[in-house]
SERO-4910 file (N, C-alpha, C, O; in steps of 0.05 Angstrom, whole numbers):
BEGIN
 pado doro    nc1    nc2    nc3   cac1   cac2   cac3    cc1    cc2    cc3    oc1    oc2    oc3
  Met    A    -10   -288     47     17   -291     58     15   -307     84      1   -299    103
  Asp    A     30   -330     87     30   -345    112     53   -334    130     69   -318    121
  Arg    A     53   -343    155     72   -332    174    101   -339    166    119   -322    171
  Arg    A    106   -362    155    133   -369    147    143   -350    125    166   -341    127
  Glu    A    127   -345    105    134   -326     84    139   -298     95    157   -284     87
  Phe    A    121   -290    114    123   -264    125    150   -261    140    163   -240    138
  Leu    A    157   -281    156    182   -279    171    206   -276    153    225   -262    160
  Lys    A    206   -289    130    228   -286    111    230   -257    102    252   -245    102
  Thr    A    207   -245     94    208   -217     85    214   -198    108    225   -177    104
  Ser    A    206   -206    132    212   -189    156    241   -187    161    251   -166    169
  Ile    A    256   -209    156    285   -209    160    298   -189    141    316   -175    149
  Val    A    288   -189    116    298   -170     97    292   -141    105    309   -124    104
  Ala    A    267   -137    114    259   -110    123    275   -101    147    283    -78    149
  Ala    A    280   -120    165    296   -113    189    324   -104    181    335    -86    193
  Gly    A    334   -117    161    361   -110    151    360    -82    140    379    -66    143
  Ala    A    338    -75    126    336    -48    114    333    -27    136    344     -5    134
  Val    A    319    -34    158    315    -14    179    340    -12    196    348     10    204
  Ala    A    352    -35    203    375    -34    222    402    -34    208    422    -26    221
  Gly    A    403    -42    183    429    -46    170    440    -20    159    441    -16    135
  Leu    A    448     -2    177    459     24    168    489     21    166    503      8    182
  Gly    A    500     34    146    529     35    143    542     54    162    528     68    177
  Ala    A    569     56    161    583     73    180    575    102    176    577    118    195
  Ser    A    567    109    152    560    137    146    532    144    156    523    167    154
  Gly    A    517    123    166    490    128    176    469    126    155    445    131    160
  Arg    A    476    118    130    456    116    109    447     87    106    461     69    116
  Leu    A    424     83     94    415     56     88    434     44     67    444     58     49
  Leu    A    437     18     68    453      4     47    440      8     20    415      8     19
  Lys    A    455     12     -1    444     16    -27    432     -9    -38    439    -32    -29
  Ala    A    413     -6    -56    400    -29    -68    420    -48    -80    416    -73    -80
  Ala    A    442    -38    -91    461    -55   -105    477    -72    -85    491    -90    -94
  Asp    A    476    -66    -59    491    -81    -39    481   -109    -34    495   -126    -23
  Ala    A    456   -115    -43    444   -141    -39    430   -150    -64    418   -133    -78
  Pro    A    431   -176    -71    417   -185    -95    387   -182    -92    376   -185    -70
  Lys    A    374   -176   -115    345   -172   -115    331   -194   -129    341   -205   -149
  Ser    A    307   -201   -119    290   -220   -134    279   -205   -158    278   -181   -159
  Gln    A    271   -220   -179    259   -208   -202    231   -198   -194    215   -213   -183
  Ala    A    226   -173   -199    200   -161   -192    177   -174   -206    180   -185   -228
  Val    A    154   -173   -194    129   -184   -206    107   -163   -205    106   -147   -187
  Leu    A     90   -164   -225     67   -146   -226     42   -162   -217     32   -177   -234
  Lys    A     34   -159   -193     11   -173   -182    -13   -153   -180    -16   -139   -160
  Leu    A    -29   -152   -202    -51   -133   -203    -74   -143   -186    -81   -167   -186
  Cys    A    -87   -124   -172   -110   -131   -157   -128   -106   -155   -122    -86   -167
  Ser    A   -148   -107   -139   -167    -85   -136   -179    -85   -108   -181   -106    -95
  Gln    A   -187    -62    -99   -204    -61    -76   -229    -77    -82   -241    -74   -103
  Glu    A   -237    -94    -63   -259   -112    -67   -285    -98    -75   -300   -109    -91
  Ser    A   -289    -75    -64   -314    -60    -69   -316    -50    -98   -338    -44   -107
  Leu    A   -294    -48   -112   -294    -38   -139   -298    -60   -160   -303    -54   -184
  Val    A   -297    -85   -152   -300   -108   -170   -329   -116   -172   -341   -122   -151
  Pro    A   -340   -117   -196   -368   -125   -198   -373   -153   -188   -355   -170   -190
  Gly    A   -396   -157   -176   -403   -184   -166   -421   -181   -141   -416   -164   -124
  Lys    A   -441   -199   -140   -460   -198   -117   -450   -213    -93   -461   -211    -71
  Ser    A   -429   -229    -97   -418   -245    -75   -387   -245    -78   -377   -237    -99
  Leu    A   -374   -254    -57   -345   -256    -59   -336   -275    -81   -316   -271    -94
  Lys    A   -352   -297    -84   -345   -316   -105   -346   -303   -132   -328   -308   -149
  Glu    A   -366   -287   -137   -368   -274   -164   -346   -253   -167   -335   -250   -189
  Lys    A   -338   -239   -146   -317   -220   -148   -290   -234   -154   -274   -224   -169
  Val    A   -286   -257   -141   -262   -273   -147   -261   -281   -176   -240   -279   -189
  Glu    A   -283   -292   -186   -285   -300   -214   -278   -277   -233   -264   -280   -252
  Asn    A   -289   -253   -226   -285   -230   -243   -256   -219   -242   -245   -212   -263
  Ile    A   -244   -218   -218   -217   -207   -217   -198   -226   -232   -179   -217   -244
  Leu    A   -203   -252   -231   -186   -271   -246   -191   -267   -276   -172   -267   -292
  Lys    A   -216   -263   -284   -222   -258   -312   -209   -233   -322   -201   -231   -345
  Phe    A   -207   -213   -305   -194   -187   -313   -164   -189   -315   -151   -172   -328
  Gly    A   -152   -210   -304   -123   -213   -304   -110   -206   -278    -85   -202   -277
  Gly    A   -126   -204   -256   -115   -198   -230   -111   -223   -213   -118   -245   -222
  Cys    A   -100   -219   -189    -95   -243   -172    -99   -237   -143    -90   -253   -126
  Gly    A   -112   -214   -136   -115   -208   -108   -138   -189   -103   -148   -176   -122
  Leu    A   -147   -186    -78   -168   -168    -70   -159   -153    -45   -147   -165    -27
  Glu    A   -164   -127    -45   -158   -110    -22   -184   -105     -7   -204    -97    -20
  Phe    A   -185   -110     18   -209   -106     34   -207    -82     53   -185    -71     56
  Gly    A   -229    -74     64   -229    -55     86   -220    -68    111   -210    -91    111
  Gly    A   -224    -55    134   -217    -67    159   -234    -92    165   -258    -92    159
  Leu    A   -221   -112    176   -235   -138    182   -232   -146    211   -211   -141    223
  Ser    A   -252   -157    222   -249   -170    248   -232   -195    245   -229   -205    222
  Ala    A   -222   -205    266   -206   -230    265   -223   -253    254   -213   -269    238
  Glu    A   -248   -254    263   -266   -275    253   -271   -273    223   -271   -293    209
  Arg    A   -277   -249    214   -282   -245    185   -257   -249    169   -258   -260    147
  Gly    A   -234   -241    179   -209   -246    165   -204   -276    161   -195   -284    139
  Lys    A   -209   -291    182   -205   -320    180   -225   -332    159   -217   -350    144
  Gln    A   -249   -322    159   -270   -332    141   -262   -326    112   -265   -343     95
  Ile    A   -253   -302    107   -245   -294     80   -221   -311     70   -221   -320     47
  Lys    A   -202   -316     87   -179   -333     80   -188   -360     71   -178   -372     52
  Gln    A   -208   -371     86   -219   -397     80   -234   -397     53   -231   -416     37
  Glu    A   -249   -376     48   -264   -374     24   -247   -371     -1   -254   -380    -23
  Leu    A   -224   -358      3   -206   -353    -20   -186   -376    -25   -172   -377    -45
  Ala    A   -184   -395     -6   -165   -417     -8   -169   -432    -34   -191   -441    -40
  Gly    A   -147   -436    -49   -148   -451    -73   -160   -437    -98   -162   -449   -119
  Thr    A   -167   -411    -95   -179   -397   -117   -158   -384   -135   -164   -377   -158
  Gly    A   -134   -380   -125   -113   -365   -140   -115   -335   -134   -100   -319   -147
  Val    A   -132   -327   -116   -135   -299   -108   -126   -296    -79   -136   -310    -62
  Gly    A   -108   -277    -74    -98   -273    -47   -110   -248    -35   -123   -232    -48
  Val    A   -105   -244     -9   -113   -220      5    -90   -200      5    -69   -205     16
  Ala    A    -95   -177     -8    -75   -156     -8    -77   -141     18    -83   -153     39
  Ala    A    -72   -115     18    -73    -99     43   -102    -96     52   -121   -100     36
  Leu    A   -105    -89     77   -131    -80     88   -130    -50     90   -113    -39    103
  Cys    A   -150    -37     78   -151     -7     78   -164      2    104   -188      8    104
  Cys    A   -149      2    126   -160      8    152   -162     38    158   -181     47    170
  Gly    A   -143     54    148   -146     83    149   -135     96    174   -112     90    182
  Tyr    A   -150    114    186   -141    132    207   -142    120    235   -162    108    243
  Tyr    A   -120    123    250   -119    118    278   -104    142    291    -83    150    280
  Pro    A   -113    153    313   -103    179    323    -76    176    337    -73    183    361
  Leu    A    -56    167    322    -30    163    335    -13    188    338      8    188    351
  Ile    A    -22    210    325     -8    236    329    -26    257    340    -21    281    337
  Asp    A    -47    248    354    -65    267    367    -50    281    390    -33    268    402
  Pro    A    -55    307    395    -41    320    417    -47    308    444    -31    311    463
  Asp    A    -69    293    447    -76    281    472    -63    253    474    -69    235    458
  Glu    A    -45    250    493    -30    225    496    -48    201    500    -43    179    490
  Ala    A    -70    205    515    -89    183    520   -102    173    495   -106    149    491
  Lys    A   -108    192    477   -120    184    452   -100    170    434   -108    152    419
  Arg    A    -75    178    436    -54    164    420    -52    135    429    -50    117    413
  Lys    A    -52    131    455    -49    103    465    -74     87    458    -72     63    451
  Glu    A    -97     99    459   -122     86    451   -121     79    421   -130     57    414
  Gly    A   -111     97    405   -108     92    376    -89     68    371    -95     52    353
  Ala    A    -68     66    386    -49     44    382    -62     17    388    -58     -3    375
  Glu    A    -79     17    409    -93     -8    416   -114    -16    395   -117    -39    389
  Lys    A   -127      4    384   -146     -1    362   -132    -11    337   -142    -28    323
  Leu    A   -109      0    332    -93    -10    309    -84    -39    313    -85    -54    294
  Lys    A    -77    -46    337    -70    -74    342    -94    -92    337    -90   -114    326
  Lys    A   -117    -83    344   -141    -99    339   -145   -103    309   -153   -124    299
  Ala    A   -140    -81    293   -143    -83    264   -122   -103    253   -128   -117    233
  Leu    A    -99   -104    265    -78   -122    256    -86   -151    260    -77   -169    245
  Gln    A   -103   -157    279   -112   -184    283   -127   -194    259   -124   -217    250
  Gly    A   -144   -177    248   -159   -184    223   -140   -189    200   -144   -207    184
  Ala    A   -120   -171    198   -100   -174    176    -85   -200    179    -80   -213    159
  Gly    A    -77   -206    203    -62   -231    208    -78   -256    201    -69   -274    188
  Glu    A   -103   -256    210   -120   -280    204   -126   -283    175   -129   -305    165
  Ala    A   -128   -260    160   -134   -262    132   -110   -269    115   -112   -275     91
  Gly    A    -86   -267    127    -61   -271    111    -56   -247     94    -45   -250     72
  Ser    A    -63   -224    104    -61   -199     89    -32   -188     88    -16   -193    107
  Thr    A    -26   -173     67      0   -159     65      4   -140     88     27   -137     97
  Gly    A    -17   -127     98    -14   -109    120    -39    -91    123    -56    -91    106
  Ala    A    -39    -76    145    -61    -57    151    -52    -29    145    -32    -20    156
  Ile    A    -66    -16    127    -59     12    119    -65     32    141    -87     31    152
  Leu    A    -46     49    147    -49     69    167    -44     97    156    -24    102    144
  Val    A    -63    115    162    -60    143    157    -59    157    185    -78    156    199
  Pro    A    -36    169    192    -34    180    219    -54    202    225    -63    205    248
  Ala    A    -62    218    205    -82    239    208    -90    250    181    -73    254    164
  Phe    A   -116    256    178   -125    272    156   -125    301    165   -121    307    188
  Asn    A   -130    319    146   -128    348    152   -149    357    173   -144    376    187
  Asn    A   -171    343    175   -192    351    194   -188    340    222   -204    345    240
  His    A   -166    325    226   -161    314    253   -141    331    269   -122    342    257
  Pro    A   -144    333    295   -124    346    311    -98    331    309    -98    306    310
  Gln    A    -76    345    307    -50    331    303    -26    347    311    -27    372    311
  Leu    A     -5    333    319     20    345    326     35    354    301     28    345    279
  Asn    A     54    371    304     71    379    281     90    356    274     90    335    288
  Trp    A    106    359    253    122    336    244    141    326    265    142    302    270
  Asp    A    156    344    278    176    335    297    164    321    321    173    300    329
  Asp    A    143    333    332    130    320    355    114    295    347    113    276    362
  Gly    A    103    295    323     89    272    313    108    249    308    101    226    315
  Leu    A    131    254    297    151    234    293    160    221    319    163    197    321
  Lys    A    164    238    339    171    228    366    149    210    377    154    189    389
  Ala    A    124    219    374    101    203    385    100    176    371     95    156    384
  Leu    A    104    176    345    103    151    330    126    133    337    123    109    339
  Ala    A    150    145    341    173    129    349    169    116    376    180     95    382
  Asp    A    153    129    393    146    117    419    126     95    418    128     75    432
  Leu    A    106     99    400     83     80    399     87     56    380     79     34    387
  Leu    A     99     61    357     99     41    336    117     17    340    110     -4    330
  Pro    A    139     19    355    155     -6    359    139    -29    371    141    -51    361
  Ala    A    123    -24    391    107    -45    403     85    -55    384     79    -78    383
  Val    A     73    -36    369     53    -43    349     66    -61    327     54    -80    318
  Gly    A     90    -53    319    104    -68    298    111    -96    307    108   -115    291
  Glu    A    120    -99    331    126   -126    341    101   -143    343    102   -167    338
  Tyr    A     79   -131    351     54   -145    352     46   -154    324     36   -177    320
  Ala    A     50   -137    304     43   -144    276     60   -167    267     50   -186    254
  Val    A     86   -167    273    103   -189    265     94   -216    277     94   -236    263
  Lys    A     86   -215    302     76   -240    315     51   -251    301     47   -275    300
  Leu    A     35   -232    289     11   -240    275     16   -248    246     -2   -257    232
  Gly    A     41   -244    237     48   -250    209     39   -229    189     34   -235    166
  Thr    A     37   -204    198     29   -182    181     45   -157    187     66   -159    200
  Arg    A     36   -134    179     51   -109    184     32    -85    182     10    -87    172
  Val    A     42    -62    192     29    -36    188     41    -24    162     65    -26    157
  Leu    A     23    -12    146     32      1    121     25     31    122      1     38    119
  Leu    A     45     48    127     40     77    127     34     86     99     49     79     80
  Glu    A     13    103     96      6    113     69      9    143     68     -7    157     81
  Pro    A     29    154     54     30    183     49      8    192     30      2    179     10
  Leu    A     -4    215     37    -26    226     21    -18    254     12      1    266     23
  Asn    A    -32    265     -8    -26    292    -17    -35    312      4    -52    307     21
  Lys    A    -24    336      2    -29    357     22    -58    365     24    -67    375     45
  Gly    A    -73    362      2   -101    369      3   -117    351     21   -139    359     30
  Glu    A   -106    328     28   -121    309     45   -107    305     72   -121    301     92
  Ala    A    -81    306     73    -67    302     98    -40    317     97    -24    312     80
  Arg    A    -36    335    116    -12    352    115     12    340    130     34    349    126
  Phe    A      7    319    146     29    308    162     50    293    146     74    297    149
  Met    A     41    274    129     59    256    115     51    255     86     30    244     79
  Asn    A     67    266     68     60    269     40     78    253     21     69    247     -1
  Arg    A    102    247     28    121    235     10    131    208     22    132    205     46
  Leu    A    140    190      4    149    164     14    174    167     32    177    152     51
  Glu    A    191    187     27    215    190     43    207    197     72    222    190     90
  Gln    A    185    210     76    175    216    104    166    190    117    172    186    141
  Ala    A    152    173    102    144    147    113    168    130    120    168    115    140
  Val    A    189    132    103    214    117    108    226    126    135    235    110    151
  Glu    A    226    152    139    237    163    164    222    152    188    234    146    209
  Ile    A    195    150    186    179    139    208    186    110    212    189    101    235
  Cys    A    189     95    191    196     66    193    223     63    207    226     46    224
  Lys    A    242     79    199    269     77    211    268     85    241    282     72    257
  Ala    A    252    105    247    250    113    275    236     91    292    241     89    316
  Ser    A    219     75    279    204     54    293    221     30    299    216     15    318
  Lys    A    241     25    282    260      3    286    247    -24    289    254    -40    305
  Ser    A    226    -28    272    212    -53    272    205    -62    244    195    -46    228
  Pro    A    210    -87    237    203    -97    210    173    -99    206    163   -103    184
  Gly    A    158    -94    228    128    -94    226    117    -67    219     93    -64    215
  Ile    A    134    -47    217    126    -20    208    137    -14    181    162    -10    178
  Cys    A    120    -14    161    129    -11    133    112     11    120     99     27    134
  Leu    A    112     12     94     98     33     80     87     24     53     93      2     44
  Met    A     71     41     41     60     36     15     61     62     -2     66     83      9
  Gly    A     57     59    -27     56     83    -45     31     83    -61     20     62    -67
  Asp    A     21    107    -66     -4    111    -82      2    129   -105     10    152   -102
  Phe    A     -1    118   -130      7    134   -153     -9    160   -156      2    179   -167
  Tyr    A    -33    160   -146    -49    185   -148    -36    207   -131    -32    229   -140
  His    A    -31    200   -106    -19    220    -87     10    227    -96     19    250    -94
  Met    A     24    207   -106     52    211   -115     53    231   -138     72    246   -141
  Cys    A     32    230   -155     31    248   -178     31    277   -169     41    294   -183
  Lys    A     20    282   -145     19    309   -135     43    316   -117     49    340   -115
  Glu    A     56    297   -105     76    303    -85    105    295    -92    123    307    -82
  Glu    A    108    274   -108    135    264   -114    147    277   -139    132    281   -159
  Lys    A    172    284   -139    185    294   -163    194    271   -182    196    276   -206
  Asp    A    198    248   -170    209    226   -186    198    199   -174    207    191   -153
  Asp    A    179    187   -188    167    162   -178    188    140   -175    188    126   -155
  Glu    A    206    138   -194    226    117   -193    243    119   -168    247    100   -153
  Gln    A    254    143   -163    271    147   -140    256    144   -114    267    135    -94
  Ala    A    231    152   -114    215    150    -89    212    121    -81    215    114    -57
  Phe    A    208    103   -100    205     75    -94    232     63    -86    234     46    -68
  Ile    A    253     72    -99    280     62    -92    287     70    -63    299     55    -48
  Thr    A    280     94    -55    284    104    -28    270     86     -8    279     84     15
  Ala    A    248     75    -15    232     58      3    239     29      1    225     12     12
  Asp    A    261     22    -12    269     -6    -15    271    -20     12    283    -10     31
  Gly    A    259    -44     13    259    -60     37    236    -54     56    231    -69     74
  Met    A    222    -32     51    200    -24     69    174    -21     53    152    -18     66
  Leu    A    174    -23     27    151    -19     10    137    -45      5    148    -64     -6
  His    A    111    -46     13     97    -72     11     68    -70      1     53    -89      3
  His    A     61    -47    -11     35    -46    -24     35    -21    -42     48     -1    -36
  Ile    A     19    -22    -63     16      0    -82    -13      4    -88    -28    -15    -93
  His    A    -22     30    -88    -48     37    -99    -45     48   -127    -27     64   -132
  Leu    A    -64     41   -144    -63     49   -172    -87     67   -179   -110     60   -173
  Ala    A    -81     90   -191   -101    108   -201    -88    127   -220    -64    133   -217
  Gly    A   -103    137   -239    -93    157   -258    -92    185   -245    -99    188   -222
  Arg    A    -84    204   -260    -81    232   -251   -108    243   -241   -109    259   -222
  Ile    A   -130    235   -254   -157    245   -246   -171    226   -226   -194    230   -220
  Arg    A   -156    207   -216   -166    187   -197   -186    168   -209   -203    157   -194
  Trp    A   -186    165   -235   -201    145   -249   -181    122   -254   -158    122   -246
  Leu    A   -191    102   -269   -174     79   -275   -149     87   -290   -150    105   -307
  Pro    A   -127     75   -284   -103     80   -300   -108     77   -330   -119     56   -338
  Gly    A   -100     96   -346   -105     96   -375   -130    111   -383   -137    112   -407
  Gln    A   -145    123   -364   -170    137   -370   -168    167   -367   -188    181   -370
  Asp    A   -144    178   -363   -142    207   -359   -153    223   -383   -164    244   -379
  His    A   -150    211   -407   -159    225   -431   -189    229   -432   -199    246   -446
  Met    A   -204    213   -417   -233    214   -418   -244    241   -408   -264    251   -418
  Arg    A   -230    253   -388   -239    279   -378   -219    301   -385   -227    325   -385
  Glu    A   -195    294   -391   -174    314   -398   -160    306   -424   -137    299   -423
  Pro    A   -175    307   -446   -163    298   -472   -139    314   -482   -124    304   -498
  Asp    A   -136    338   -472   -114    355   -481    -88    352   -464    -68    365   -469
  Lys    A    -90    336   -443    -67    332   -425    -55    304   -429    -69    286   -437
  Pro    A    -29    301   -424    -16    275   -428    -27    254   -407    -35    261   -385
  Gln    A    -27    229   -415    -36    208   -398    -16    205   -375      8    207   -378
  Arg    A    -26    199   -351     -9    193   -328      7    168   -335     -4    147   -339
  Ser    A     34    171   -334     51    148   -340     59    134   -314     64    146   -294
  Phe    A     60    107   -316     68     91   -294     96     79   -298    106     64   -282
  Val    A    108     85   -321    133     72   -329    156     78   -309    169     59   -301
  Ala    A    160    103   -302    182    109   -283    178     95   -256    197     84   -245
  Gly    A    153     96   -246    148     82   -221    152     52   -223    164     40   -205
  Phe    A    142     41   -244    146     12   -248    176      5   -251    185    -16   -242
  Arg    A    191     23   -263    220     18   -265    232     17   -237    250      0   -232
  Gly    A    223     35   -220    233     35   -192    226      9   -178    242     -2   -164
  Leu    A    201     -1   -183    192    -26   -170    209    -49   -180    216    -67   -165
  Lys    A    216    -49   -206    232    -70   -217    260    -69   -204    272    -90   -198
  Lys    A    271    -46   -200    298    -43   -190    300    -53   -161    321    -62   -152
  Ile    A    278    -51   -146    280    -61   -118    268    -89   -115    266    -99    -93
  Gly    A    261   -101   -138    251   -129   -137    225   -131   -123    220   -150   -107
  Tyr    A    207   -113   -128    181   -112   -114    165   -137   -118    163   -147   -140
  Gln    A    153   -148    -96    140   -174    -97    110   -173    -89     96   -193    -91
  Asp    A    100   -150    -80     73   -149    -68     53   -138    -88     59   -135   -112
  Tyr    A     29   -133    -78      7   -126    -96      7    -97   -105     17    -79    -91
  Cys    A     -5    -92   -128    -12    -66   -139    -42    -65   -143    -53    -80   -159
  Ser    A    -56    -49   -127    -85    -50   -125    -99    -25   -135    -90     -3   -129
  Leu    A   -120    -29   -150   -137     -6   -158   -150      7   -134   -163     -7   -118
  Glu    A   -147     33   -132   -162     49   -113   -170     74   -128   -156     94   -127
  Cys    A   -192     73   -141   -200     95   -160   -229     92   -168   -242     73   -162
  Asn    A   -238    112   -182   -265    112   -194   -265     92   -218   -248     95   -236
  Thr    A   -283     73   -217   -284     53   -239   -310     56   -256   -313     41   -275
  Thr    A   -327     75   -249   -353     77   -262   -356    103   -278   -377    107   -290
  Gly    A   -336    121   -277   -338    146   -291   -358    166   -279   -362    166   -255
  Asp    A   -369    183   -296   -389    202   -287   -412    203   -307   -412    187   -326
  Lys    A   -431    221   -304   -454    222   -322   -446    227   -350   -457    216   -369
  Lys    A   -426    245   -354   -417    252   -381   -400    230   -393   -399    226   -417
  His    A   -385    216   -376   -367    195   -386   -371    169   -369   -354    162   -353
  Pro    A   -394    156   -374   -399    131   -359   -379    109   -366   -370    107   -389
  Ser    A   -373     93   -346   -353     72   -350   -363     46   -339   -372     45   -316
  Asp    A   -362     25   -354   -371     -2   -345   -346    -17   -335   -329    -24   -351
  Pro    A   -345    -22   -309   -321    -35   -298   -315    -63   -310   -292    -71   -311
  Met    A   -336    -77   -319   -332   -103   -331   -316   -100   -357   -302   -119   -366
  Val    A   -318    -77   -370   -303    -72   -394   -277    -56   -389   -257    -63   -400
  Glu    A   -279    -36   -371   -257    -18   -368   -235    -28   -350   -212    -21   -354
  Ile    A   -241    -44   -329   -220    -55   -312   -201    -73   -328   -177    -70   -326
  Pro    A   -211    -91   -345   -192   -107   -362   -175    -89   -380   -152    -95   -384
  Lys    A   -187    -68   -391   -172    -49   -408   -149    -36   -391   -127    -33   -401
  Ser    A   -156    -28   -367   -137    -15   -350   -114    -34   -342    -91    -26   -342
  Phe    A   -121    -59   -336   -100    -79   -330    -82    -83   -354    -58    -86   -351
  Ala    A    -94    -84   -378    -77    -87   -402    -59    -63   -405    -35    -66   -412
  Phe    A    -69    -39   -400    -53    -15   -401    -29    -16   -381     -7    -10   -388
  Leu    A    -35    -25   -357    -14    -27   -336      7    -48   -343     30    -44   -339
  Lys    A     -2    -70   -355     17    -91   -363     35    -81   -385     59    -87   -385
  Ala    A     24    -65   -403     41    -53   -424     61    -33   -413     84    -32   -422
  Gln    A     52    -17   -393     70      2   -380     92    -13   -365    115     -5   -365
  Trp    A     85    -36   -352    105    -52   -338    126    -63   -358    150    -62   -352
  Ala    A    117    -72   -381    135    -83   -401    154    -61   -412    177    -66   -419
  Glu    A    144    -36   -412    159    -14   -423    181     -4   -403    200     10   -410
  Ala    A    177    -12   -377    195     -2   -356    221    -19   -355    224    -35   -337
  Asn    A    238    -14   -375    263    -30   -376    283    -20   -356    285      3   -349
  Ile    A    298    -39   -345    320    -33   -327    347    -45   -337    367    -41   -324
***
């Protein structure tokens, strides 16, 4: 994503954050025309077979994908990756940066966390990334309760968001299931944080694995996040490749992506959907990613086609 494209989407996001009706609610999806949604499949770079970035690019294209998600990058490495991917047809999706102590009870640590997050955003900006993924706290981290944490984030994130916009990228809040993080579990909570931040540089993402545990309705969860949703993680119910649930749980139904994909279509979703899951199986059920990732992408494309609106 270049800065010109980012600014266009930022204007839309700003409208979603600031464009409240007289009743105080967000404008409905039907109030503005939507682009036709696209399914841009990609994967975390570490999950794609290949001894070099060049080989990984060749393989993700062979599998039917068009992007790679990286971990945190320095500004120098981000610029280098952007150069290496130029002209390949593969883009940089989100950067999986993870935890920064923005809701730590210690105010000094919160401020330090915000500065470290800004540094992570430099790498995202140089790489042309969709955004830097943020988890406010895992269960093992000291943390404020919801009300105090929301206030702390509302104080810190506006400046971080504006910095992200200047760099042509954004922060992506990731809700996790309660077994991993008790502070933020549902997309509607991330939406509340985005609205409190009042910045188009503070957005969110959804993860089908965590949503399977926390959301009652995938479709509605994505619709609630309209205008702020800019990345998706893909995994089945057992956190293996989508379409592989039967390998370990043959008596249970396959995790369906149809409702979630229908929600993405309704909001005109334009960003990446990235594998974040086990791609190699286990000793009893070994899985060859060179074989199974293409199968999973085919499964996801079929689910996308089934998600009629």
